VOGU-3710 file (C-alpha; in Angstrom, 3 decimals, decimal comma):
1> xxxxxxxxxx> 21,789/-78,375/-15,265  23,342/-76,722/-12,205  22,591/-73,313/-13,796  18,841/-74,001/-14,289  18,672/-75,338/-10,568  20,231/-72,034/-9,422  17,675/-69,999/-11,434  14,765/-71,800/-9,895  16,107/-71,063/-6,445  16,588/-67,472/-7,266
11> xxxxxxxxxx> 13,065/-67,135/-8,593  11,439/-68,702/-5,466  13,525/-66,323/-3,111  12,620/-63,243/-5,071  8,889/-64,191/-5,283  9,071/-64,783/-1,238  10,608/-61,394/-0,925  8,244/-59,465/-3,118  5,263/-61,100/-0,990  6,696/-59,977/2,200
21> xxxxxxxxxx> 7,210/-56,551/0,910  3,629/-56,352/-0,398  2,434/-57,550/3,025  4,633/-54,751/4,789  3,032/-51,972/2,359  -0,363/-53,003/2,922  0,010/-53,211/6,636  2,025/-50,020/7,309  0,228/-46,590/6,803  1,875/-44,070/4,450
31> xxxxxxxxxx> 3,818/-41,267/6,415  1,751/-38,087/7,042  2,957/-35,184/4,739  4,761/-32,464/6,662  2,405/-29,322/6,626  3,477/-25,836/6,962  2,180/-23,936/10,016  -1,349/-22,659/9,715  -1,782/-18,883/9,428  -3,908/-16,771/11,469
41> xxxxxxxxxx> -7,627/-16,713/10,370  -10,349/-13,935/10,397  -12,394/-14,590/12,132  -10,764/-17,126/14,206  -12,994/-20,188/13,863  -11,971/-23,861/14,259  -10,482/-24,990/10,937  -11,216/-21,789/9,228  -7,692/-20,951/8,180  -6,089/-22,841/5,346
51> xxxxxxxxxx> -2,698/-23,745/5,441  0,265/-21,650/3,980  0,234/-24,011/1,133  -3,358/-23,449/0,542  -2,760/-19,588/0,688  -0,801/-19,695/-2,549  -3,974/-20,443/-4,596  -6,141/-18,001/-2,812  -8,150/-15,887/-5,229  -7,231/-12,571/-3,557
61> xxxxxxxxxx> -4,297/-11,311/-1,704  -2,702/-8,079/-0,823  1,048/-7,914/0,053  2,689/-5,009/1,817  6,252/-5,071/0,585  9,238/-4,448/2,750  10,348/-1,167/1,170  11,731/0,576/4,322  10,654/4,206/4,620  8,313/4,218/1,674
71> xxxxxxxxxx> 5,230/2,280/0,347  4,567/-0,583/-2,081  1,549/-2,936/-2,042  0,856/-5,572/-4,424  -2,804/-6,757/-5,046  -3,816/-9,981/-6,559  -7,465/-10,763/-7,789  -8,174/-13,920/-10,054  -4,616/-13,882/-11,267  -4,619/-10,080/-12,243
81> xxxxxxxxxx> -2,224/-7,864/-10,305  -2,401/-4,098/-9,314  1,010/-2,493/-7,899  0,336/0,505/-5,607  3,504/2,553/-5,398  7,006/0,984/-5,543  8,975/2,398/-2,643  12,111/4,468/-2,981  15,393/4,340/-4,995  16,937/1,865/-2,674
91> xxxxxxxxxx> 13,904/-0,660/-2,775  13,624/-0,668/-6,574  15,453/-3,901/-7,342  13,865/-5,595/-4,552  10,429/-4,808/-5,738  11,386/-5,848/-9,299  12,869/-9,162/-8,003  9,718/-9,854/-5,725  7,616/-9,652/-8,813  9,720/-11,772/-10,920
101> xxxxxxxxxx> 10,065/-14,521/-8,101  6,186/-14,650/-7,551  5,529/-15,016/-11,294  4,145/-11,565/-11,915  4,647/-11,423/-15,604  2,153/-8,522/-16,404  0,497/-5,752/-14,112  -2,967/-4,790/-15,131  -2,677/-1,528/-13,131  0,236/0,474/-12,076
111> xxxxxxxxxx> -0,702/3,084/-9,462  1,245/6,109/-8,068  -0,558/7,437/-5,057  1,428/10,588/-5,271  4,923/11,770/-6,799  7,158/11,486/-3,489  10,353/9,749/-4,216  9,766/6,977/-1,597  6,606/6,201/-3,487  7,554/6,237/-7,170
121> xxxxxxxxxx> 11,166/5,524/-7,509  10,603/1,726/-7,644  7,643/2,205/-10,135  10,361/3,268/-12,806  12,337/0,103/-12,229  9,270/-1,813/-12,540  8,078/-0,145/-15,796  11,613/-1,154/-17,216  11,117/-4,743/-16,620  7,289/-5,686/-16,328
131> xxxxxxxxxx> 4,764/-5,021/-19,043  1,995/-2,746/-17,717  -1,594/-2,629/-19,108  -2,647/0,783/-17,670  -1,384/3,317/-15,107  -3,390/5,365/-12,496  -1,600/8,709/-12,024  -2,711/11,800/-9,849  -3,396/14,712/-11,889  -0,833/17,170/-10,713
141> xxxxxxxxxx> 2,797/17,915/-11,767  6,077/18,393/-9,820  9,550/19,492/-10,825  11,544/16,763/-9,332  13,812/14,599/-11,308  12,116/11,170/-10,405  8,717/12,662/-11,266  10,341/13,307/-14,714  11,786/9,920/-15,083  8,632/8,308/-14,406
151> xxxxxxxxxx> 6,698/10,370/-17,064  9,376/9,416/-19,650  9,361/5,686/-19,049  5,491/5,803/-19,146  5,936/7,584/-22,342  8,587/5,175/-23,868  6,511/2,122/-22,859  3,296/3,774/-24,292  1,294/2,784/-21,208  -2,132/4,405/-21,232
161> xxxxxxxxxx> -2,315/6,899/-18,219  -5,683/7,673/-16,494  -5,970/10,484/-13,984  -8,958/9,281/-12,192  -11,537/11,565/-10,199  -13,190/10,598/-7,040  -15,871/7,964/-7,346  -14,452/6,404/-10,513  -14,400/2,644/-10,428  -11,931/-0,017/-12,135
171> xxxxxxxxxx> -11,839/-3,846/-11,890  -9,098/-6,097/-11,137  -10,322/-9,715/-11,806  -13,527/-9,846/-9,743  -12,338/-7,136/-7,489  -13,581/-3,775/-7,556  -11,292/-0,558/-7,186  -13,164/2,694/-6,286  -11,264/5,868/-6,205  -12,244/7,663/-2,791
181> xxxxxxxxxx> -9,870/10,376/-2,804  -8,762/12,939/-3,464  -11,735/15,272/-3,747  -9,677/17,278/-6,205  -6,009/17,689/-6,919  -6,027/21,251/-5,553  -4,518/20,749/-2,279  -1,483/22,678/-0,902  0,460/19,653/0,151  1,188/17,197/-2,469
191> xxxxxxxxxx> 0,454/14,370/0,069  -3,215/15,283/0,218  -3,220/14,705/-3,704  -2,733/11,085/-3,154  -5,028/8,785/-5,003  -6,885/6,855/-2,364  -8,199/3,506/-3,110  -11,056/1,298/-1,580  -10,705/-2,330/-2,980  -13,589/-4,765/-2,462
201> xxxxxxxxxx> -13,356/-8,486/-3,063  -16,520/-10,149/-2,113  -17,173/-9,267/1,602  -13,452/-8,217/2,067  -12,574/-4,470/1,745  -9,068/-2,787/1,822  -8,580/0,881/2,144  -5,230/2,503/0,817  -4,724/6,355/1,180  -1,056/6,933/0,391
211> xxxxxxxxxx> 0,170/9,953/2,405  -3,079/11,763/2,309  -3,306/14,271/5,129  -6,176/14,969/7,473  -7,562/17,711/5,275  -8,004/15,119/2,399  -9,235/12,518/4,934  -11,832/14,781/6,168  -12,974/15,639/2,578  -13,417/11,819/1,886
221> xxxxxxxxxx> -15,311/11,384/5,063  -17,558/14,418/4,274  -18,269/12,952/0,625  -20,494/10,365/2,012  -18,650/7,423/0,389  -18,579/4,282/2,080  -15,088/4,115/3,583  -15,752/0,955/5,710  -13,016/-1,567/5,518  -11,514/-4,541/7,314
231> xxxxxxxxxx> -7,855/-3,624/6,364  -6,427/-0,021/6,404  -2,984/0,663/5,010  -1,954/3,199/7,492  -1,563/6,752/5,745  1,770/8,460/5,605  3,708/5,616/7,441  2,096/6,400/10,656  2,658/10,272/10,593  0,663/12,397/13,002
241> xxxxxxxxxx> -0,632/14,364/9,908  -2,779/11,368/8,986  -4,822/8,601/10,340  -7,299/11,004/11,797  -10,074/10,009/14,268  -12,572/11,003/11,791  -11,095/8,630/9,148  -10,650/5,736/11,777  -14,429/6,082/12,813  -15,586/6,162/9,188
251> xxxxxxxxxx> -13,382/3,261/8,094  -13,727/1,323/11,312  -10,808/-1,227/10,299  -9,999/-4,507/12,097  -6,459/-4,674/10,694  -3,919/-2,144/9,953  -0,760/-2,558/7,572  1,925/-0,151/8,393  4,850/0,447/5,929  7,597/2,175/7,667
261> xxxxxxxxxx> 11,426/2,160/7,698  13,198/0,965/10,947  15,052/3,725/12,638  13,746/6,327/10,074  14,542/9,996/11,098  11,001/11,170/10,841  9,719/9,529/14,122  7,405/7,490/12,269  5,251/5,861/13,338  4,001/8,646/15,692
271> xxxxxxxxxx> 2,968/7,833/19,346  -0,269/9,750/18,336  -0,931/7,155/15,520  -0,074/4,302/17,496  -2,215/5,243/20,382  -5,279/5,918/17,873  -4,843/2,538/16,309  -4,819/0,726/19,780  -8,030/2,772/21,057  -9,748/1,435/17,874
281> xxxxxxxxxx> -8,715/-2,048/18,726  -7,106/-2,993/15,337  -4,416/-5,818/14,888  -1,350/-4,197/13,616  1,136/-5,550/11,029  4,353/-3,434/10,419  7,258/-3,885/8,083  9,967/-2,462/10,320  9,324/-5,282/12,857  7,947/-8,061/10,508
291> xxxxxxxxxx> 9,185/-7,604/6,961  6,584/-8,065/4,137  3,218/-9,277/5,366  0,430/-10,800/3,031  -3,472/-11,157/3,671  -5,284/-13,650/1,607  -9,085/-14,021/1,220  -11,586/-16,122/-0,607  -14,052/-13,354/-0,361  -15,582/-14,179/2,827
301> xxxxxxxxxx> -12,823/-14,805/5,314  -9,233/-13,581/5,401  -6,036/-15,062/6,849  -2,516/-13,583/7,083  1,004/-14,753/6,438  2,068/-14,177/9,961  0,517/-13,249/13,471  -0,206/-9,638/14,274  2,833/-7,712/15,682  2,660/-7,139/19,531
311> xxxxxxxxxx> 5,169/-4,260/19,385  3,398/-0,926/19,314  6,638/1,293/19,895  6,676/4,297/17,996  9,450/5,722/16,170  12,046/8,314/17,373  12,161/11,698/15,631  15,434/13,296/14,930  14,269/15,650/12,257  10,989/17,521/12,225
321> xxxxxxxxxx> 7,808/15,676/11,159  6,712/18,744/9,285  8,905/21,719/7,981  9,625/24,301/10,439  7,599/27,406/10,412  8,916/30,215/8,154  9,062/33,573/9,786  6,622/35,916/7,986  7,789/39,316/6,739  6,251/42,174/8,620
331> xxxxxxxxxx> 4,580/43,509/5,405  2,769/40,308/4,664  -0,771/40,514/3,661  -1,246/36,878/2,036  0,735/33,957/1,675  0,855/32,253/-1,866  1,327/28,775/-3,104  3,067/29,207/-6,231  2,185/25,614/-7,268  -1,561/25,723/-6,893
341> xxxxxxxxxx> -1,889/29,525/-7,571  -3,963/29,898/-4,417  -3,434/32,813/-1,922  -4,219/32,549/1,889  -4,266/34,437/5,112  -1,160/33,672/6,981  -2,862/31,789/9,832  -4,685/29,497/7,495  -4,207/26,062/8,287  -3,151/25,110/4,673
351> xxxxxxxxxx> -0,176/27,341/5,178  1,360/24,820/7,731  0,920/21,959/5,263  2,541/24,072/2,394  5,949/22,949/0,765  8,480/25,827/1,642  9,524/25,574/-2,148  6,030/26,499/-3,124  5,472/29,392/-0,530  5,607/32,941/-1,073
361> xxxxxxxxxx> 4,680/36,109/0,753  3,020/39,459/-0,576  1,435/42,556/0,324  -0,631/42,620/-2,738  -4,380/43,285/-2,530  -6,799/40,602/-3,327  -7,734/42,389/-6,583  -4,072/42,383/-7,653  -3,572/38,811/-6,973  -6,760/37,736/-8,810
371> xxxxxxxxxx> -5,735/39,799/-11,844  -2,225/37,861/-11,528  -4,168/34,522/-11,950  -4,197/33,573/-8,178  -7,553/32,300/-6,616  -8,532/32,788/-3,065  -8,372/29,694/-0,805  -11,626/28,016/-0,141  -10,780/27,524/3,406  -9,931/30,817/4,944
381> xx> -11,807/32,816/2,213  -9,373/35,730/2,063
//
C-alpha cells in the first residue's frame, strides 16, 4: 500500500516537472549558431559574401598554396581538380598533405608550367600518391635530374601526357581552360616556355603564366587572344622579368595572387613589379605575408578566404635576379643557344635571357652555322 502511494506521488512530481520544462522550451528561443567571420566579397555589396562555411560548397575555387619560393595552384570546378605546379622539393609533403586533407582523391589535370625545380618537384610526390587522369606538359626537354624523375613517374603511372599549343582548350567541370601561351616552345629562356592558362568559370576569369618572361608576355598580347581576367597569378614570383606593362593593360586584373618565399635571396617581389601592380589598382594577396589564399566563386561573384594584403614591401636581393653577363670573346661573331639550336647577334636581347649552360660563342659564318643545323634568331635576324 505504502509503495503504491509513493509511486503515485512520484508520477505527479514527474508530470509537473515535464510540464514546467515544456513551457520553458516553448518560451526560450534556441541559441543562435556561432558563425565563422564572413570573407571579403567581390564586389563589396550588402549581404553579397557567403560565410566561410558556405565557401566550402562553392562550385569554383582557386587556391594558391604556400610553397615558399615556388608555385602551386589548386583549381576546383564542380568537384573536379586541376593542379598547376607543385612547388619545390621542400614543399612536396605539404602539397600532398593538403590534397589529402581537403579530400582531393583524384586530379583531372596535372599541369607543369615549365620544368624548373621550384615548380615540378612537388608534382613528383603528388603523382606517387594521387591518381591523375591527364597531364599537360610543355613541349621541351631539359637535362636536370628532377625533369627526368617527373618523366619517369608519368610513365610509371601511365598518365596520358598532352603538350598543348596556343589556343587549345580543355574543360574542368563546367570551367573552360584555354592555353594562351607560349606562342611556341622555341624561346631562349625556359621560363618563357611556360604553359600559360586562362581559366573561365561563368563570368569569372583567372590568368596563370608560370614564369613566362616579357618576350612571351608580349607574344601573348600580340596574338590577339582575350587575356582579360579578374585574378592574375603574378608571373615569376614578382620578378622584374615578368608582369610587363603590356600584359597588365591587356589583362586588367582586379586581384593578384603572388607566390613568393619570405626572405628569398632573389629580391622577389621586385619594387618594379609591386609599383606596377599598385598603379593598376589591384588588390594583392601574397603567400610570404598571408600563407595560402583561396578565391571562391559561384560564376557571378567572388569572395576570398582573407582580406587583401596591405603590405607592398618588395624583397631584398642578395643574389642577382638574372645571371651576370658573360664577357664575349673578342672573336665572337654570333652567340649560340645550344639548347634551341639558334644563333644570335651578341647584342640581341635574347642573349640576356639565355641560360649560361646553353650559351656558346663562335666566329663561324652564317652559312657554316646553318650547315651545322642552327637557325637564325627571328628577333635579331643575323
